[in-house]
Backbone atoms as SQL, in Angstrom:
CREATE TABLE atoms (id INTEGER PRIMARY KEY, chain TEXT, resi INTEGER, resn TEXT, atom TEXT, x REAL, y REAL, z REAL);
INSERT INTO atoms VALUES
  (1, 'A', 1, 'UNK', 'N', -44.644, -50.043, -3.642),
  (2, 'A', 1, 'UNK', 'CA', -44.443, -48.700, -4.304),
  (3, 'A', 1, 'UNK', 'C', -44.551, -47.537, -3.437),
  (4, 'A', 2, 'UNK', 'N', -45.353, -47.654, -2.385),
  (5, 'A', 2, 'UNK', 'CA', -45.426, -46.585, -1.433),
  (6, 'A', 2, 'UNK', 'C', -44.175, -46.366, -0.629),
  (7, 'A', 3, 'UNK', 'N', -43.343, -47.410, -0.498),
  (8, 'A', 3, 'UNK', 'CA', -42.128, -47.321, 0.256),
  (9, 'A', 3, 'UNK', 'C', -41.143, -46.550, -0.577),
  (10, 'A', 4, 'UNK', 'N', -41.110, -46.683, -1.896),
  (11, 'A', 4, 'UNK', 'CA', -40.216, -45.859, -2.735),
  (12, 'A', 4, 'UNK', 'C', -40.677, -44.426, -2.735),
  (13, 'A', 5, 'UNK', 'N', -41.988, -44.242, -2.689),
  (14, 'A', 5, 'UNK', 'CA', -42.561, -42.844, -2.627),
  (15, 'A', 5, 'UNK', 'C', -42.096, -42.137, -1.284),
  (16, 'A', 6, 'UNK', 'N', -42.047, -42.942, -0.218),
  (17, 'A', 6, 'UNK', 'CA', -41.549, -42.390, 1.030),
  (18, 'A', 6, 'UNK', 'C', -40.134, -42.051, 0.992),
  (19, 'A', 7, 'UNK', 'N', -39.279, -42.798, 0.235),
  (20, 'A', 7, 'UNK', 'CA', -37.920, -42.417, 0.012),
  (21, 'A', 7, 'UNK', 'C', -37.733, -41.014, -0.716),
  (22, 'A', 8, 'UNK', 'N', -38.588, -40.870, -1.719),
  (23, 'A', 8, 'UNK', 'CA', -38.568, -39.607, -2.427),
  (24, 'A', 8, 'UNK', 'C', -39.002, -38.526, -1.543),
  (25, 'A', 9, 'UNK', 'N', -40.072, -38.710, -0.770),
  (26, 'A', 9, 'UNK', 'CA', -40.559, -37.566, 0.128),
  (27, 'A', 9, 'UNK', 'C', -39.528, -37.323, 1.133),
  (28, 'A', 10, 'UNK', 'N', -38.821, -38.245, 1.746),
  (29, 'A', 10, 'UNK', 'CA', -37.827, -37.979, 2.694),
  (30, 'A', 10, 'UNK', 'C', -36.655, -37.234, 2.000),
  (31, 'A', 11, 'UNK', 'N', -36.291, -37.613, 0.753),
  (32, 'A', 11, 'UNK', 'CA', -35.241, -36.823, 0.021),
  (33, 'A', 11, 'UNK', 'C', -35.655, -35.459, -0.148),
  (34, 'A', 12, 'UNK', 'N', -36.852, -35.211, -0.526),
  (35, 'A', 12, 'UNK', 'CA', -37.331, -33.743, -0.818),
  (36, 'A', 12, 'UNK', 'C', -37.501, -33.009, 0.458),
  (37, 'A', 13, 'UNK', 'N', -37.822, -33.541, 1.551),
  (38, 'A', 13, 'UNK', 'CA', -37.785, -32.867, 2.746),
  (39, 'A', 13, 'UNK', 'C', -36.477, -32.365, 3.206),
  (40, 'A', 14, 'UNK', 'N', -35.367, -33.355, 2.877),
  (41, 'A', 14, 'UNK', 'CA', -33.995, -32.856, 3.220),
  (42, 'A', 14, 'UNK', 'C', -33.526, -31.833, 2.261),
  (43, 'A', 15, 'UNK', 'N', -33.960, -31.905, 0.987),
  (44, 'A', 15, 'UNK', 'CA', -33.515, -30.958, 0.063),
  (45, 'A', 15, 'UNK', 'C', -34.191, -29.560, 0.404),
  (46, 'A', 16, 'UNK', 'N', -35.418, -29.578, 0.800),
  (47, 'A', 16, 'UNK', 'CA', -36.109, -28.357, 1.204),
  (48, 'A', 16, 'UNK', 'C', -35.344, -27.645, 2.409),
  (49, 'A', 17, 'UNK', 'N', -34.902, -28.482, 3.355),
  (50, 'A', 17, 'UNK', 'CA', -34.185, -27.994, 4.496),
  (51, 'A', 17, 'UNK', 'C', -32.825, -27.361, 4.059),
  (52, 'A', 18, 'UNK', 'N', -32.172, -27.985, 3.112),
  (53, 'A', 18, 'UNK', 'CA', -30.847, -27.464, 2.657),
  (54, 'A', 18, 'UNK', 'C', -31.096, -26.062, 1.978),
  (55, 'A', 19, 'UNK', 'N', -32.051, -26.058, 1.165),
  (56, 'A', 19, 'UNK', 'CA', -32.290, -24.960, 0.337),
  (57, 'A', 19, 'UNK', 'C', -32.840, -23.703, 0.961),
  (58, 'A', 20, 'UNK', 'N', -33.831, -23.916, 1.800),
  (59, 'A', 20, 'UNK', 'CA', -34.557, -22.792, 2.322),
  (60, 'A', 20, 'UNK', 'C', -34.150, -22.309, 3.760),
  (61, 'A', 21, 'UNK', 'N', -33.574, -23.159, 4.606),
  (62, 'A', 21, 'UNK', 'CA', -33.243, -22.802, 5.969),
  (63, 'A', 21, 'UNK', 'C', -31.988, -22.012, 5.989),
  (64, 'A', 22, 'UNK', 'N', -31.907, -21.156, 7.080),
  (65, 'A', 22, 'UNK', 'CA', -30.679, -20.336, 7.296),
  (66, 'A', 22, 'UNK', 'C', -29.874, -20.811, 8.443),
  (67, 'A', 23, 'UNK', 'N', -30.501, -21.647, 9.319),
  (68, 'A', 23, 'UNK', 'CA', -29.866, -22.206, 10.425),
  (69, 'A', 23, 'UNK', 'C', -28.814, -23.344, 10.001),
  (70, 'A', 24, 'UNK', 'N', -27.705, -23.353, 10.501),
  (71, 'A', 24, 'UNK', 'CA', -26.675, -24.284, 10.108),
  (72, 'A', 24, 'UNK', 'C', -27.102, -25.702, 10.662),
  (73, 'A', 25, 'UNK', 'N', -27.623, -25.868, 11.781),
  (74, 'A', 25, 'UNK', 'CA', -28.061, -27.127, 12.311),
  (75, 'A', 25, 'UNK', 'C', -29.251, -27.711, 11.490),
  (76, 'A', 26, 'UNK', 'N', -30.219, -26.905, 11.108),
  (77, 'A', 26, 'UNK', 'CA', -31.223, -27.425, 10.199),
  (78, 'A', 26, 'UNK', 'C', -30.746, -27.769, 8.880),
  (79, 'A', 27, 'UNK', 'N', -29.721, -27.209, 8.360),
  (80, 'A', 27, 'UNK', 'CA', -29.137, -27.572, 7.054),
  (81, 'A', 27, 'UNK', 'C', -28.435, -28.913, 7.260),
  (82, 'A', 28, 'UNK', 'N', -27.767, -29.107, 8.363),
  (83, 'A', 28, 'UNK', 'CA', -27.081, -30.364, 8.599),
  (84, 'A', 28, 'UNK', 'C', -28.056, -31.588, 8.803),
  (85, 'A', 29, 'UNK', 'N', -29.302, -31.266, 9.412),
  (86, 'A', 29, 'UNK', 'CA', -30.311, -32.209, 9.416),
  (87, 'A', 29, 'UNK', 'C', -30.814, -32.543, 8.113),
  (88, 'A', 30, 'UNK', 'N', -30.915, -31.565, 7.191),
  (89, 'A', 30, 'UNK', 'CA', -31.303, -31.815, 5.843),
  (90, 'A', 30, 'UNK', 'C', -30.348, -32.752, 5.160),
  (91, 'A', 31, 'UNK', 'N', -29.077, -32.551, 5.313),
  (92, 'A', 31, 'UNK', 'CA', -28.123, -33.390, 4.715),
  (93, 'A', 31, 'UNK', 'C', -28.341, -34.874, 5.167),
  (94, 'A', 32, 'UNK', 'N', -28.546, -35.062, 6.551),
  (95, 'A', 32, 'UNK', 'CA', -28.701, -36.258, 7.156),
  (96, 'A', 32, 'UNK', 'C', -29.941, -36.977, 6.593),
  (97, 'A', 33, 'UNK', 'N', -31.055, -36.210, 6.387),
  (98, 'A', 33, 'UNK', 'CA', -32.337, -36.801, 5.861),
  (99, 'A', 33, 'UNK', 'C', -32.064, -37.292, 4.477),
  (100, 'A', 34, 'UNK', 'N', -31.311, -36.635, 3.607),
  (101, 'A', 34, 'UNK', 'CA', -30.958, -37.082, 2.178),
  (102, 'A', 34, 'UNK', 'C', -30.194, -38.436, 2.357),
  (103, 'A', 35, 'UNK', 'N', -29.144, -38.390, 3.151),
  (104, 'A', 35, 'UNK', 'CA', -28.370, -39.625, 3.324),
  (105, 'A', 35, 'UNK', 'C', -29.271, -40.743, 3.744),
  (106, 'A', 36, 'UNK', 'N', -30.208, -40.596, 4.664),
  (107, 'A', 36, 'UNK', 'CA', -31.053, -41.683, 5.095),
  (108, 'A', 36, 'UNK', 'C', -31.986, -42.165, 3.962),
  (109, 'A', 37, 'UNK', 'N', -32.443, -41.133, 3.156),
  (110, 'A', 37, 'UNK', 'CA', -33.324, -41.482, 2.039),
  (111, 'A', 37, 'UNK', 'C', -32.626, -42.434, 1.022),
  (112, 'A', 38, 'UNK', 'N', -31.378, -42.046, 0.699),
  (113, 'A', 38, 'UNK', 'CA', -30.638, -42.720, -0.271),
  (114, 'A', 38, 'UNK', 'C', -30.269, -44.128, 0.291),
  (115, 'A', 39, 'UNK', 'N', -29.907, -44.271, 1.539),
  (116, 'A', 39, 'UNK', 'CA', -29.539, -45.600, 2.093),
  (117, 'A', 39, 'UNK', 'C', -30.817, -46.493, 2.231),
  (118, 'A', 40, 'UNK', 'N', -32.036, -45.825, 2.481),
  (119, 'A', 40, 'UNK', 'CA', -33.209, -46.614, 2.518),
  (120, 'A', 40, 'UNK', 'C', -33.654, -47.067, 1.041),
  (121, 'A', 41, 'UNK', 'N', -33.387, -46.302, 0.018),
  (122, 'A', 41, 'UNK', 'CA', -33.673, -46.684, -1.333),
  (123, 'A', 41, 'UNK', 'C', -32.723, -47.891, -1.740),
  (124, 'A', 42, 'UNK', 'N', -31.410, -47.798, -1.383),
  (125, 'A', 42, 'UNK', 'CA', -30.589, -48.869, -1.811),
  (126, 'A', 42, 'UNK', 'C', -30.957, -50.152, -1.143),
  (127, 'A', 43, 'UNK', 'N', -31.342, -50.144, 0.178),
  (128, 'A', 43, 'UNK', 'CA', -31.773, -51.224, 0.845),
  (129, 'A', 43, 'UNK', 'C', -32.993, -51.863, 0.322),
  (130, 'A', 44, 'UNK', 'N', -33.956, -50.971, -0.119),
  (131, 'A', 44, 'UNK', 'CA', -35.156, -51.567, -0.767),
  (132, 'A', 44, 'UNK', 'C', -34.878, -52.122, -2.176),
  (133, 'A', 45, 'UNK', 'N', -33.911, -51.602, -2.841),
  (134, 'A', 45, 'UNK', 'CA', -33.606, -52.195, -4.184),
  (135, 'A', 45, 'UNK', 'C', -33.227, -53.619, -4.050),
  (136, 'A', 46, 'UNK', 'N', -32.414, -53.997, -2.948),
  (137, 'A', 46, 'UNK', 'CA', -32.009, -55.398, -2.951),
  (138, 'A', 46, 'UNK', 'C', -32.977, -56.326, -2.149),
  (139, 'A', 47, 'UNK', 'N', -34.101, -55.793, -1.716),
  (140, 'A', 47, 'UNK', 'CA', -35.095, -56.570, -0.999),
  (141, 'A', 47, 'UNK', 'C', -35.957, -57.437, -1.935),
  (142, 'A', 48, 'UNK', 'N', -36.225, -58.701, -1.518),
  (143, 'A', 48, 'UNK', 'CA', -37.181, -59.552, -2.256),
  (144, 'A', 48, 'UNK', 'C', -37.995, -60.287, -1.222),
  (145, 'A', 49, 'UNK', 'N', -39.293, -60.188, -1.450),
  (146, 'A', 49, 'UNK', 'CA', -40.115, -60.872, -0.453),
  (147, 'A', 49, 'UNK', 'C', -40.111, -62.335, -0.545),
  (148, 'A', 50, 'UNK', 'N', -39.925, -63.024, 0.621),
  (149, 'A', 50, 'UNK', 'CA', -39.842, -64.432, 0.661),
  (150, 'A', 50, 'UNK', 'C', -38.548, -65.041, 0.237),
  (151, 'A', 51, 'UNK', 'N', -37.552, -64.206, 0.077),
  (152, 'A', 51, 'UNK', 'CA', -36.231, -64.702, -0.312),
  (153, 'A', 51, 'UNK', 'C', -35.353, -64.901, 0.915),
  (154, 'A', 52, 'UNK', 'N', -34.272, -65.817, 0.757),
  (155, 'A', 52, 'UNK', 'CA', -33.434, -66.199, 1.791),
  (156, 'A', 52, 'UNK', 'C', -32.173, -65.386, 1.830),
  (157, 'A', 53, 'UNK', 'N', -31.513, -65.518, 2.935),
  (158, 'A', 53, 'UNK', 'CA', -30.163, -64.918, 2.944),
  (159, 'A', 53, 'UNK', 'C', -29.201, -65.644, 2.123),
  (160, 'A', 54, 'UNK', 'N', -28.197, -65.090, 1.465),
  (161, 'A', 54, 'UNK', 'CA', -27.373, -65.818, 0.482),
  (162, 'A', 54, 'UNK', 'C', -26.269, -66.631, 1.128),
  (163, 'A', 55, 'UNK', 'N', -26.808, -67.565, 1.860),
  (164, 'A', 55, 'UNK', 'CA', -25.822, -68.525, 2.594),
  (165, 'A', 55, 'UNK', 'C', -26.211, -69.898, 2.020),
  (166, 'A', 56, 'UNK', 'N', -25.252, -70.514, 1.364),
  (167, 'A', 56, 'UNK', 'CA', -25.579, -71.877, 0.639),
  (168, 'A', 56, 'UNK', 'C', -25.575, -72.879, 1.663),
  (169, 'A', 57, 'UNK', 'N', -26.608, -73.694, 1.803),
  (170, 'A', 57, 'UNK', 'CA', -26.561, -74.768, 2.747),
  (171, 'A', 57, 'UNK', 'C', -26.465, -76.133, 1.928),
  (172, 'A', 58, 'UNK', 'N', -27.328, -76.126, 0.897),
  (173, 'A', 58, 'UNK', 'CA', -27.384, -77.431, 0.051),
  (174, 'A', 58, 'UNK', 'C', -27.257, -77.030, -1.393),
  (175, 'A', 59, 'UNK', 'N', -26.374, -77.542, -2.155),
  (176, 'A', 59, 'UNK', 'CA', -26.149, -77.089, -3.543),
  (177, 'A', 59, 'UNK', 'C', -27.189, -77.729, -4.500),
  (178, 'A', 60, 'UNK', 'N', -27.857, -78.759, -4.076),
  (179, 'A', 60, 'UNK', 'CA', -28.704, -79.468, -5.064),
  (180, 'A', 60, 'UNK', 'C', -30.074, -78.880, -5.128),
  (181, 'A', 61, 'UNK', 'N', -30.552, -77.987, -4.154),
  (182, 'A', 61, 'UNK', 'CA', -31.841, -77.501, -4.176),
  (183, 'A', 61, 'UNK', 'C', -31.773, -75.988, -4.594),
  (184, 'A', 62, 'UNK', 'N', -32.700, -75.541, -5.545),
  (185, 'A', 62, 'UNK', 'CA', -32.615, -74.151, -5.989),
  (186, 'A', 62, 'UNK', 'C', -33.359, -73.244, -4.898),
  (187, 'A', 63, 'UNK', 'N', -32.890, -72.131, -4.754),
  (188, 'A', 63, 'UNK', 'CA', -33.465, -71.086, -3.747),
  (189, 'A', 63, 'UNK', 'C', -33.482, -69.736, -4.366),
  (190, 'A', 64, 'UNK', 'N', -34.403, -68.911, -3.855),
  (191, 'A', 64, 'UNK', 'CA', -34.574, -67.567, -4.234),
  (192, 'A', 64, 'UNK', 'C', -33.721, -66.803, -3.171),
  (193, 'A', 65, 'UNK', 'N', -32.648, -66.109, -3.571),
  (194, 'A', 65, 'UNK', 'CA', -31.730, -65.447, -2.613),
  (195, 'A', 65, 'UNK', 'C', -31.891, -63.886, -2.737),
  (196, 'A', 66, 'UNK', 'N', -31.638, -63.237, -1.629),
  (197, 'A', 66, 'UNK', 'CA', -31.599, -61.788, -1.594),
  (198, 'A', 66, 'UNK', 'C', -30.272, -61.358, -2.137),
  (199, 'A', 67, 'UNK', 'N', -30.173, -60.222, -2.924),
  (200, 'A', 67, 'UNK', 'CA', -28.946, -59.718, -3.353),
  (201, 'A', 67, 'UNK', 'C', -28.215, -59.026, -2.306),
  (202, 'A', 68, 'UNK', 'N', -27.074, -59.491, -1.857),
  (203, 'A', 68, 'UNK', 'CA', -26.256, -58.892, -0.616),
  (204, 'A', 68, 'UNK', 'C', -25.502, -57.660, -1.028),
  (205, 'A', 69, 'UNK', 'N', -25.305, -57.276, -2.369),
  (206, 'A', 69, 'UNK', 'CA', -24.478, -56.077, -2.714),
  (207, 'A', 69, 'UNK', 'C', -25.176, -54.853, -2.229),
  (208, 'A', 70, 'UNK', 'N', -26.433, -54.484, -2.401),
  (209, 'A', 70, 'UNK', 'CA', -27.001, -53.291, -1.883),
  (210, 'A', 70, 'UNK', 'C', -26.953, -53.180, -0.412),
  (211, 'A', 71, 'UNK', 'N', -27.039, -54.343, 0.299),
  (212, 'A', 71, 'UNK', 'CA', -26.950, -54.224, 1.753),
  (213, 'A', 71, 'UNK', 'C', -25.443, -53.901, 2.207),
  (214, 'A', 72, 'UNK', 'N', -24.524, -54.414, 1.469),
  (215, 'A', 72, 'UNK', 'CA', -23.073, -54.092, 1.836),
  (216, 'A', 72, 'UNK', 'C', -22.769, -52.626, 1.437),
  (217, 'A', 73, 'UNK', 'N', -23.357, -52.188, 0.363),
  (218, 'A', 73, 'UNK', 'CA', -23.142, -50.793, 0.025),
  (219, 'A', 73, 'UNK', 'C', -23.839, -49.794, 1.085),
  (220, 'A', 74, 'UNK', 'N', -24.994, -50.181, 1.520),
  (221, 'A', 74, 'UNK', 'CA', -25.615, -49.348, 2.557),
  (222, 'A', 74, 'UNK', 'C', -24.849, -49.345, 3.956),
  (223, 'A', 75, 'UNK', 'N', -24.329, -50.553, 4.296),
  (224, 'A', 75, 'UNK', 'CA', -23.463, -50.528, 5.532),
  (225, 'A', 75, 'UNK', 'C', -22.258, -49.674, 5.385),
  (226, 'A', 76, 'UNK', 'N', -21.663, -49.634, 4.293),
  (227, 'A', 76, 'UNK', 'CA', -20.470, -48.824, 3.986),
  (228, 'A', 76, 'UNK', 'C', -20.892, -47.335, 4.031),
  (229, 'A', 77, 'UNK', 'N', -22.059, -47.075, 3.363),
  (230, 'A', 77, 'UNK', 'CA', -22.616, -45.614, 3.273),
  (231, 'A', 77, 'UNK', 'C', -22.904, -45.095, 4.684),
  (232, 'A', 78, 'UNK', 'N', -23.385, -45.978, 5.523),
  (233, 'A', 78, 'UNK', 'CA', -23.798, -45.556, 6.960),
  (234, 'A', 78, 'UNK', 'C', -22.507, -45.017, 7.598),
  (235, 'A', 79, 'UNK', 'N', -21.518, -45.791, 7.460),
  (236, 'A', 79, 'UNK', 'CA', -20.204, -45.508, 8.153),
  (237, 'A', 79, 'UNK', 'C', -19.651, -44.205, 7.577),
  (238, 'A', 80, 'UNK', 'N', -19.654, -44.054, 6.280),
  (239, 'A', 80, 'UNK', 'CA', -19.190, -42.773, 5.653),
  (240, 'A', 80, 'UNK', 'C', -20.070, -41.659, 6.045),
  (241, 'A', 81, 'UNK', 'N', -21.305, -41.775, 6.105),
  (242, 'A', 81, 'UNK', 'CA', -22.291, -40.693, 6.490),
  (243, 'A', 81, 'UNK', 'C', -22.011, -40.314, 7.984),
  (244, 'A', 82, 'UNK', 'N', -21.757, -41.252, 8.753),
  (245, 'A', 82, 'UNK', 'CA', -21.489, -40.937, 10.162),
  (246, 'A', 82, 'UNK', 'C', -20.204, -40.053, 10.274),
  (247, 'A', 83, 'UNK', 'N', -19.238, -40.384, 9.504),
  (248, 'A', 83, 'UNK', 'CA', -18.004, -39.583, 9.546),
  (249, 'A', 83, 'UNK', 'C', -18.258, -38.138, 8.959),
  (250, 'A', 84, 'UNK', 'N', -18.952, -38.106, 7.825),
  (251, 'A', 84, 'UNK', 'CA', -19.279, -36.723, 7.273),
  (252, 'A', 84, 'UNK', 'C', -20.175, -35.909, 8.135),
  (253, 'A', 85, 'UNK', 'N', -21.122, -36.513, 8.821),
  (254, 'A', 85, 'UNK', 'CA', -21.910, -35.822, 9.775),
  (255, 'A', 85, 'UNK', 'C', -21.185, -35.334, 10.905),
  (256, 'A', 86, 'UNK', 'N', -20.306, -36.091, 11.541),
  (257, 'A', 86, 'UNK', 'CA', -19.449, -35.723, 12.569),
  (258, 'A', 86, 'UNK', 'C', -18.547, -34.457, 12.258),
  (259, 'A', 87, 'UNK', 'N', -17.994, -34.569, 11.013),
  (260, 'A', 87, 'UNK', 'CA', -17.174, -33.482, 10.534),
  (261, 'A', 87, 'UNK', 'C', -17.950, -32.209, 10.291),
  (262, 'A', 88, 'UNK', 'N', -19.150, -32.354, 9.670),
  (263, 'A', 88, 'UNK', 'CA', -20.005, -31.178, 9.487),
  (264, 'A', 88, 'UNK', 'C', -20.430, -30.574, 10.839),
  (265, 'A', 89, 'UNK', 'N', -20.847, -31.395, 11.781),
  (266, 'A', 89, 'UNK', 'CA', -21.189, -30.759, 13.044),
  (267, 'A', 89, 'UNK', 'C', -20.091, -30.145, 13.821),
  (268, 'A', 90, 'UNK', 'N', -18.847, -30.708, 13.640),
  (269, 'A', 90, 'UNK', 'CA', -17.633, -30.079, 14.292),
  (270, 'A', 90, 'UNK', 'C', -17.396, -28.737, 13.569),
  (271, 'A', 91, 'UNK', 'N', -17.507, -28.646, 12.311),
  (272, 'A', 91, 'UNK', 'CA', -17.316, -27.303, 11.654),
  (273, 'A', 91, 'UNK', 'C', -18.370, -26.338, 12.084),
  (274, 'A', 92, 'UNK', 'N', -19.669, -26.829, 12.236),
  (275, 'A', 92, 'UNK', 'CA', -20.722, -25.908, 12.676),
  (276, 'A', 92, 'UNK', 'C', -20.402, -25.382, 14.062),
  (277, 'A', 93, 'UNK', 'N', -19.997, -26.331, 14.945),
  (278, 'A', 93, 'UNK', 'CA', -19.627, -25.838, 16.281),
  (279, 'A', 93, 'UNK', 'C', -18.476, -24.915, 16.418),
  (280, 'A', 94, 'UNK', 'N', -17.480, -25.058, 15.504),
  (281, 'A', 94, 'UNK', 'CA', -16.406, -24.042, 15.497),
  (282, 'A', 94, 'UNK', 'C', -16.889, -22.758, 14.976),
  (283, 'A', 95, 'UNK', 'N', -17.726, -22.750, 13.989),
  (284, 'A', 95, 'UNK', 'CA', -18.337, -21.539, 13.489),
  (285, 'A', 95, 'UNK', 'C', -19.161, -20.854, 14.572),
  (286, 'A', 96, 'UNK', 'N', -19.910, -21.631, 15.433),
  (287, 'A', 96, 'UNK', 'CA', -20.706, -21.042, 16.429),
  (288, 'A', 96, 'UNK', 'C', -19.831, -20.456, 17.533),
  (289, 'A', 97, 'UNK', 'N', -18.716, -21.170, 17.857),
  (290, 'A', 97, 'UNK', 'CA', -17.744, -20.595, 18.895),
  (291, 'A', 97, 'UNK', 'C', -17.146, -19.313, 18.468),
  (292, 'A', 98, 'UNK', 'N', -17.007, -19.109, 17.105),
  (293, 'A', 98, 'UNK', 'CA', -16.320, -17.887, 16.604),
  (294, 'A', 98, 'UNK', 'C', -17.409, -16.717, 16.577),
  (295, 'A', 99, 'UNK', 'N', -18.487, -17.060, 16.012),
  (296, 'A', 99, 'UNK', 'CA', -19.553, -15.950, 15.646),
  (297, 'A', 99, 'UNK', 'C', -20.683, -15.922, 16.514),
  (298, 'A', 100, 'UNK', 'N', -20.853, -16.821, 17.481),
  (299, 'A', 100, 'UNK', 'CA', -21.930, -16.874, 18.411),
  (300, 'A', 100, 'UNK', 'C', -23.258, -16.941, 17.781),
  (301, 'A', 101, 'UNK', 'N', -23.433, -17.521, 16.628),
  (302, 'A', 101, 'UNK', 'CA', -24.771, -17.640, 15.933),
  (303, 'A', 101, 'UNK', 'C', -24.642, -18.801, 14.944),
  (304, 'A', 102, 'UNK', 'N', -25.853, -19.396, 14.688),
  (305, 'A', 102, 'UNK', 'CA', -26.004, -20.470, 13.626),
  (306, 'A', 102, 'UNK', 'C', -26.603, -19.852, 12.412),
  (307, 'A', 103, 'UNK', 'N', -27.002, -18.622, 12.331),
  (308, 'A', 103, 'UNK', 'CA', -27.634, -17.999, 11.245),
  (309, 'A', 103, 'UNK', 'C', -26.595, -17.666, 10.192),
  (310, 'A', 104, 'UNK', 'N', -26.856, -18.126, 8.894),
  (311, 'A', 104, 'UNK', 'CA', -25.973, -17.892, 7.834),
  (312, 'A', 104, 'UNK', 'C', -25.896, -16.425, 7.441),
  (313, 'A', 105, 'UNK', 'N', -27.043, -15.650, 7.547),
  (314, 'A', 105, 'UNK', 'CA', -27.118, -14.302, 7.114),
  (315, 'A', 105, 'UNK', 'C', -26.270, -13.460, 8.079),
  (316, 'A', 106, 'UNK', 'N', -26.346, -13.806, 9.367),
  (317, 'A', 106, 'UNK', 'CA', -25.504, -13.022, 10.309),
  (318, 'A', 106, 'UNK', 'C', -23.968, -13.357, 10.099),
  (319, 'A', 107, 'UNK', 'N', -23.685, -14.570, 9.787),
  (320, 'A', 107, 'UNK', 'CA', -22.220, -14.851, 9.599),
  (321, 'A', 107, 'UNK', 'C', -21.698, -14.172, 8.390),
  (322, 'A', 108, 'UNK', 'N', -22.594, -14.015, 7.280),
  (323, 'A', 108, 'UNK', 'CA', -22.135, -13.347, 6.032),
  (324, 'A', 108, 'UNK', 'C', -21.880, -11.840, 6.372),
  (325, 'A', 109, 'UNK', 'N', -22.708, -11.296, 7.272),
  (326, 'A', 109, 'UNK', 'CA', -22.645, -9.792, 7.541),
  (327, 'A', 109, 'UNK', 'C', -21.316, -9.581, 8.301),
  (328, 'A', 110, 'UNK', 'N', -20.888, -10.481, 9.172),
  (329, 'A', 110, 'UNK', 'CA', -19.691, -10.262, 10.019),
  (330, 'A', 110, 'UNK', 'C', -18.319, -10.261, 9.278),
  (331, 'A', 111, 'UNK', 'N', -18.299, -11.074, 8.225),
  (332, 'A', 111, 'UNK', 'CA', -17.115, -11.100, 7.329),
  (333, 'A', 111, 'UNK', 'C', -15.820, -11.142, 8.071),
  (334, 'A', 112, 'UNK', 'N', -15.595, -12.032, 8.887),
  (335, 'A', 112, 'UNK', 'CA', -14.308, -12.137, 9.599),
  (336, 'A', 112, 'UNK', 'C', -14.228, -13.252, 10.454);
């Protein structure tokens, strides 16, 4: 249960960074923390203590298997998160090269 609480805490830290920070890099880190919290939650949903990998070796003996679907979803989500993070950081760097600041308030003042 404490592991699920850590997922919620990690999600809330990322949400806090997105809502309250004015630095674009800190906002990007907040998005990454939220992505990690969701991936960790999905991986924990499919976990069973003492279960085996879902590879069938003998059909006549019953086994307790781990659900592979959440693991596959997390692997896909990691790849998508990597792409969105790279795109987000690229846009942030382009904004920095144009305005010479990461501060959102300064960028709004410049208007151009």
